[in-house]
N, C-alpha and C positions, 0 to 999 in steps of 0.2 A: 505877376510879378515872382520871378525866379528867388527862390530863396540861398545866400549866400553861406552855405554850411559851413565852411570852413571858419569862415571869420568868426558867425555865431559861436563857433564849438571851442576856440581860443578864445572867446571873451567867457566864457561856461566856465572853459577850465582854470581859467586862472580865478574866478570869482570863488568857485565849486574848492578850488585848493587852501583859499583865505578860511573859507568856510570851516573844511577839514582842519586846518591848523590850529580852530580855536575846539573842534571839537577832539581832540587827542587823548584830552583825560577823561573823556567820557566813557562809561561801563556797558559794556555791551553783555546783551545773554550768554549764556554758558554755551549755549549749541550753535552760535556765530561764530567761527575762529575770529575774524575779524584781521586786520592788515599788517598787525601789530605782533599777529599768533608769529609768525615765521620770517626773519629777517633776510634780506636779499644775501647775506654772508650761509645763512642755513639753507636757504633757496638751492644754494649752489651745490650744496653738499647731499640733496636727495639722492638716493639711488638711482640708478636707471643701467637696464640690462638688455637694450637692442643692440647698441654698439659690439659689444666682448661677448656677450651671451651669459653673463654673469654680471653681478653688481659691482655699481663702481659708481664715483660721485659725478653729477652731472658737470662740475668744474674741469674735472681732469678726461672726458671723454674724448679721444680723438677724433672728432669726425662734430658734423654739424648737427644737432640734436637740440629741439626747443621740446620743453614739456610744458604740457598743457592739465595742471593738478585739478582735481575735483572741484577743489574751492573757486577755481577759475571758471569753471562751467557754469557751478551755479549762479556765481553773478553775471555771469554774461545773457543769461538770458537765454539760450541756445533751445531751442524744442525739437533740436533731430543730435543725429552724430553729428553730420557735414555739417551744419553750422555749429556747432562746437569747433569744427575745424577751423574754421573762419581767423579762431584765436592765435592760430600757427602763421606768423608770418611767411615761413619758408615752404607751403603751400599755396598753389594755384584753388579754389575753388570758386566755382560758378554753378549757378541754379539755372536747371532750364526747366522745368515744370512743377506742378505741385507738388510732386515726392523725389524727382531723378535729379542727379547732382554728376556737374564734369569736373573732378577734382585729381591734379597730379602735383607732381614737383618738379622744377626744371624743366618745366616747357612737356611740349605734345600733347595739351589739355582737349581732351575731349569728351563725347558720349560714350564713347568703348577705349578711355585711355588704358593703356595697358603696360605700362612701365612703371607702377607702382604697386610694393605689394602690402597689404593690411591683413592685420591678424587681431581677434579679438581673444584673449585669455591663452592667444598661443596656437590659435585653430586659424588658417588661413582661409580666406572668404573669398579669393577670387572666382570668377566661373571658369571653368573647361573651356566654354562657348568661344570665349575672346581674351581672357587673361587678365580679364579687370575685373572690376566690383558693380554690380546691379546694387545702388545705394538704398532702395528701396526696399529690400531685402530685407537689411539689418539697421535693428531699433532697438537702442536699449533702454531701462531705465536711470536715465541720466543721472540718479542722486547715487547709483549705485558704481560709478564710474569712480576709480581710484586715480587713475591717471593717465594719459593719450602721452606715448612720447613719439616723437614725430624725426624722422631721422632722414634729411635730405642727402642724397648722393648713393652711390650704391653700396649693396648688403649681400652679396650673393655669396660668401664664402658663408655666414652663418644660416643667412635664409633661402639661398638656393635662386635659380633663377627667377625673372622677372622683378627681382629684387634691382631694380636696372636703377632707376632716378630716385627712390628712396623707401621707407620703411612707416607704416603707420601702426603703432603695437599699442593698441586698448587694454587697458589692465582694470578688472573688476576690484571690487572691495573682498576681503575675505569674506565668508559668513561674520565670522564674528563681530566685525565691525557693524556689522545691518542688524542689528539685535534690535527685535521689536516690532511695532507697527508702521509702517508708514504709507500715508495717502495724499498722491500728487495731482491736483487739477489745474492745467493748464487752457485758457478754452478765448477764442476770438470770433468774431464774424465769418472768418475764414476756415473755421476749424482749430483742433489742438487734439488733448492726450489726455489719458487719466492713467494715472499709475496706483496701484494697489501691493504692498509687499508685507512680508511677514517674516520675522527671523526667529529661531528658537534653537535650543538646544538638542542634541540627541546625546540626551544620557549624560557618561562622565568621556564620551570619546569624541565630540566636537560640538560644530555647531553648524545651521541650515538656516537658507532664506528661499523663499517659492514667490513669485510675482504672477500679477498678471498685468497687460498694459492694452489698452484700445487707442486706436488712432482714426482721426477724419481730416480727411482735408479735400475741402472747397477745389471747385473751377478757377484755375488762372485765366487769364484775358491777354488780349495781343493788343497791339500799338492803336489798331482799329477799334478798338471794343467790343471785338468778336470773341463769344466764350470760346475755349478751347477745351475739350471734355477729357480734364486730369483728375478730376475727382476721386478721391478714393479711399475705402477703408481699411484697418486692419486690425486684428487681434491677436496677441501673442503672449503665452505662457513659457514659465523655466523655473528653476529651481538652481540653485548650488547648496553641496555639505563639504566640509572641512573634516575630516574626521585624524585623528592621531591614533595609530594602529604601530603597537610597540613603537621601536624608534623611529617609524617614518609617519609619511603626513600622506594620506589620501584625500584626491579633489575629484569629487562627481559634480558635472551641472550638465544643463542639456536647454535649449527651447526648442517651443513647437509655436506654426506661426500661421495662419491662413488670412488673407487680401485680396484686395479687387471685387468689382461690383459688377455682374454680369449686367448687360453684355458686356466684353471685355473692348479694349480697343489697345492700339500701339502707344496710349499717352497713357492710359493707365488699363494695365493688365492685370488678371486674376495671377495668383500665386500662393503657393504653399508648399511648407518646406518645415525643416527641424535639425537639431543635431545633439549630439550625446557627447560629451567627453568625459577621460578618466586621466588623469596624472599621478604618478608614484614618486614620491622622491625621498629617498634616505641616502646612507652614506655606508658603503665595503668595510671589512671589518678594519681595514686602514686606515680609515677613517676620509676618506676623498667619498664626494658629494655627487650621486648622480639622479635622473630622472628618466621615467618612460612616461610617456604621452601617446594615448591612443583616441581617435574620436572617428565617429561616423555622422554625414552631413549631406541631408537630401534640400534641393533645390527644384522646383519645378515653375515655370513660368511662360503665360499663355497671354500675347498681347493681339493675337488671330492675323495680323497682318505681316508679321518680322518672324520674330524666334516665340515659336512653340516649343520650348526646352523641357526636359527634367535629365538631371545629374545628383550620382549617386558617387559616396565617394568616402572607401577607407583612407585612414593613416595611422602610419605606427613611426613614432620616434623615440633614439637612445640618444641622453647627452653625459659624459663622463669625464670628471676633473681629478685628474690622478694628482697625488698627493707628491712634489718636486722638492729641489733644495730651494731658499731661501732666492728671490727676485727671479721665480720661475713659474708659469703659471701655463698649464696645457687646457686645453679644451678642447674633446675629441667627440664624433658620433655618426650617427648614421638613422636611415629610416627609408622606408618604403609607402607608395601609396598609389593607391586604383579607384580609378573611376570607371564609371558606364555613362555617357553623353547619351542623349538619344532627344533628336529632333524629328518633330514631324514634317514635312512639309505646310506652309501658309502659302498665301496668295500669290506672295513676291519672293519668298526664300525657301530655298531647297539645299541642305547639305547632304551630300554623296559620300560616303555611305548613309543610310538616315543614324544609324546605329553605332557608336565606336566605344571600346575598349582602350583605356588610356592607361600608363602605367609607368611609374618612376620608382627611383630608388637613387639615393645621395650617402656618399661619405665625406665626412671633413676633418680635419686638425688646424688648430689655432695655437700658437705658442707666443706668450708675451713675458717680457724678458723687461726687467728693472733694474737701472743700473744709473746711480744714484739719481738726478734729478730727470735724465732719459728712460724714455716707456717706447721699446720696439715691438712689434708684433707684425707676424708672421702667417698667416693661412691660405689654405685650400683649399676648396669642394670639387669633389669630381659628383656628375650628376647626370643620369643618365633619364632621357627623354623616347616616349614612344615613335616620334618623327626624325630627330635628327643623333640619336645613341646617345655617347658621352660628352658632356659639356665640362670644360676647366673652367672654376670661380678663385684665380688668386688674389690676392691681397695684401699689401706692405703696409703699414702705418709707423709714424715714429711722432713722440711728444714729449715737447720739453715743458716741465713744470718750474714756472719761475717763482719767487722767493714771496714773493707778495698775492700770493694766490690768483694767479694768470699760468692758463695752459696754452701753447703756441704747438699746432701740430700740422703733419702733413699726409696725404694718403696716394698711394696709386694705386689703380684696382684695372682687374678686365672681368667685365659681366655680360649677360646674355639675356634675351628678352626668346624664351623657346615659341617654335611653332605652336599657336592653339588650332581648333577645327575653324574658325572664320579663317585661316591663314591658307590652309590647303583645303578645304571643303566644302568653299561657300560658291551657291552659284544661285544668280540674278539674271531673271525673272526663277521663278519653278519650276516651268518646260522651257524646252527648248524653243526657237533659236535662243541662247542667251547670251546676256551685255556682259554677265563676270561668269567666267568658266574655272573656277578652283584655283589651286596652286600646286599644284603635285610638289613641283620640286623647292617650293620656298623653305629656307633653310633659316636658321638662326640669326637674330638682329646684334650684333654686339658692339658694345659699349665701352672703348676704353678711356680712362677718366685720372684727371692729377686734380687736387684738391690741396687748399694752405687755407688754415684758418688760425683765428687768436681768439683764445676767451677771457675775460679778467675781471677785474673788482677795482673800481677807484673809489676806496674810502669803504667805509660802510653802506653808505646808499645810494651807491651806482652801481651795477653791473652789464656788462657788454658781448657779444661775438659779433663776429664775422668772418667769413670763408668768402673764396676766391673758384673759380671752379673752372678746369676745363672737360668738355664732355664730346671724344671725338666716336663720330659711329661708323657703321659700316653694315650694308647688308641692311637698310630699312626698307619697311616695305610701301610698294607703289605698283601702277599696274605697266602692261605688257600689250602692246598689239590689240585685235578685235578679232573674236570677243576679245575682252580685257584678261586676261592669265595674272594673277597675283604674283609675282616677284620680286627676290632683293633686287633695287635697282636704287639706291638713293643713299647717298653719306655724307658726310658735314661736322661741323663743329657748332656744339653748344655753350657759350663759355657767358659768367655772370657773377654777382657777385649778391649773398645772401648777412643780413644783418640787423640787429635788436639790441635794445638796450635797456634797461629796467632802472626807473629813480624813483628813491622814496625820499620827498623831500620833509617828511613830519610821518609819525606813526600810524598817522591816520587816511593818508593818500599815497597812491604810486600810479607810475605813469610809464607807461610800455610803449617802446617804438619800433614798426620793425619796416623796412625796405626789404625790395629783391628787385635785380634789375638783371634782365635777361638778353642775349645777341644769339638769334641763329642765323647759320647760313650752311643752308643743305641746298644740294646739288643731285642732278642726278651721274649716276657711275661710269652709263655708256647711254648712245642715242637710243632711239629716239624719246625727248621729252615729252611731255603732256604740261595741261593746264592745270592738272587738278591731284594728283596725287601727292606731292610737297602739301598743298592747302590740308589735304585729309589726315596731315600724320597731327594736326594738334593745330588751335587759335588759341597763339599764345600774349599776352601783354608785353610790351618793352620793359614795361614798370608796372608796381604797384605799391604802395603803404600803407600804413595804417598806427592809427594812433588810439593807445585806449588807455582810459582816467577810471582810478576806482576813488572812490572818498567813502570813510567810516564819516558818518553825520551824526548830531545829537540825536539822542531819543531812541537809539537805537533801529536810525535807520543807514542805509547806505544808497550811493549812485555812482551809478556805472555806466561807461560813456567808451562807444567804440566809433571811430570816424575811420573810414576805410577809402581809398581813393586805388581804382583799377584803370590801367589803361586802356586806349584804343586796342580794339582785337583786328588784326589787317584782313583775316581771309576766310568766313564774310565776313565783311567791315559791320563792326559792333563800334556805336562810339565809346568814348571815356566816361565813368559815370562816378559819383561821391556818393556814400551812402552814409548813413549816421543811426545808431541803434542806442538804445538808450535802458538802464533799468534802473527804477525806484524800489529799494526794499525796505519792507519794517518785520522787524522782529517782535511781534505783537506779543507774545509770550518766549518762553525757551522750547518751546513747543509747536507754536505757531507760525510761519512767515508769512506774510503777502506781498505779493511783486507786483507793478505795472511794467508792463516790456513795451516797448515802442520799437519796431524794427522797419528799416530802409525809411528814412526821416529824409525828406526831400523831394527831388523830382523822380516817377518813373523811369523807371528803367528796365532795358534786356540787358541782359548777364553774359547768352552765349547764343548761337545759331542766325538766322535770317532775320534782321529785328522787322521786316515785314509780317513774317507769319511766326516769330518765335514769341512766346510768355513776356509780357513786361509787368515789372514787380514794383508795387509801390507801398505804401505806407500799410503796417498790419500793428494792430494795439492787441496784448492780449492779457489779460488778468490769470496771477499764478497763484495757488491757495497747495501749502505743505504743512500735513500735520503729521508730527510724528510725534505721538504720546509716550 
C-alpha cells in the first residue's frame, strides 16, 4: 500500500506544533541554540557578502539570496554538502549515485552543470575540464560551516564568468569559534562518516583548528534491483589558523584528500587532491579596508572510462574599498589565475591537446549610492580567458527600502559562461573515426537577465521573499554536422518565480516554505535541428516545493521534518517524487548530542537520469553522535 506522505506529514506538523507550543517554556542545554535564539527579524539582519562583496544585511541585499545557517545544517540531519544544499529553495539538487549530484539554479541541471559558481571560503572549486563541480571532491566537517549564502541569478561583476545562474558561497567558522575537541560519528547500514576536530591557540597571536574526516558509501541499486558499483571511501585532513599580526588579520587554511577504491570505474573514481589558501586583511593609512587572497589547488580524478584528469591552479585576488563621501561606496579589485589541465586518453574519451595551460585575469569596479530609501548599484568586470579573450560583465541594480522592514529591488545584468576544455577539445571516442570532434570555434554562452524581487516581514513572526526573472540566452552549446562539432547553436528564454517564507508561530516552532517555478523555451538559432542538443543542456522540473518544520520539544529534544516535492523531468523522462526527511535530536548533556535521522521516507525514486538504469533511492536511517567536551 502506498503511503500518502503529504497527508501524514500535514497531520504530524499540526500535532507537533501544539506540542512545541507547550514546550516553549522548556529550558534547553546551553550548547543547543534553540529556535528562540534568533528571531526572524534578527535573521533578516544577518550579514551576507555574496551580493555586493562586502557585509550587508540579508533584508536589504538587492538579489535573490537565501542563507543556510550552520544551525539549519545541524538540525537538517544532512550528511554531506549537497544534502545541506537541499535546504535552499532556490536550488535544484538531484542525487545521481552514491557520491555524485547534479546541482544548479534556474535550470540547466545535469551531471556536468556549468552555470553555477561555487566557492568555499573564497576559493572557487569548479573544474577547468567543464566549468562545473565534481561534488564528490568537496567534503567538509559540517559542524564547521558557519553559513552558506545561495544567490540565484547572475553574479559576474563580482565573481566572474560562470556565475551565470547563481553563486553558492560556503563560509566556514573562524578558528576561534571551533576551540576544543569535537567528535562526530554518523552511521547507517549504507555507510557514514566520522569527523575529529581539535582547536587551540597559537600563543597570543590567534587560534587554529585541525581535523580529520573519513567517509564510506555503499553501492546503490537500480529499479530492477541490480547493484551499481558506486561504493567508495574517502579520507581527508585539513587545518585553519587565524592570526592577528599588527593591525591586520592573516588566515591560513588547507585540505588534503584521497578517495576511491581500486579498481576504479566511472561510477566510483579514484581521486586525490589538496589546496592551500592564504588571506590577508588590513587597512591603508586612510582607514580604507583591503584584502589580498592567494591559493593553490590540485584536483586529480581517474574514472577509467571517461575522465582521467589532473588539474593544478594558482589564484591571486585583490580587493579594496576606498573611503568616499557619505552615501557612496566603491569596491574595486582584480586578479590573475593560471591552471595546468592534463587529461590522459581513456578508452572512450580523448582531449586534444592532452595538456593545456589556461590563464585568466580580471579587473572590476562596483559603485553603490544611497539616496534616502533608494540604493543604486552599478558595476562592470573585464575578464580575459584563454579561449575568447576579454569578456565584459556589467550589472545595474536598484533597491527601495520600505519603512516596514521590506525591500523591493530590480536588476539588469549581462553575464557569460566562458568555454571550457570540454567545449573546445573533447573527442569521442578516443580514436578516429570520431563521433564528436571538438569545437574549435566555440564561443562564450551569453545571458542577459532581468529580475524583480521583494523581501519583507509581516509582524515579528513571518518573513517572506519573492523574485520573478527572465533570462535570455544566446550561443548555447549544441552539436552540428557529423562527426558532431560543438558549436553555439541554441538560444531562448528561461523565466520563472522563486519564493519562500518563514513563519514562527511560537518560540519553539518554525516553518519554512519554498517554491520554484521554471519555464524554458529553447530553440535552434539556425538549421539543422537535432533531437538531443537541447535536451543535453539540462533536465529540469517545471516546479518544485519544500516544507521544513522545526520543533523544540520538552526534555531537551528537537524534531525536524523536511518534505519536498520535485516535479517530473522531461528528457529523459523521470517521474515526479515526494520525499520526507526527519531528525529526532536529544541534547543528552551540554557536550553530548544524539540524533536519529531518516531520509527518503516513502517510496523509492529516481532523481536524475534514465529510470531504467539510474540509481533508485529509498529509505536510509542514520544514527549520529556528536561529542564536544
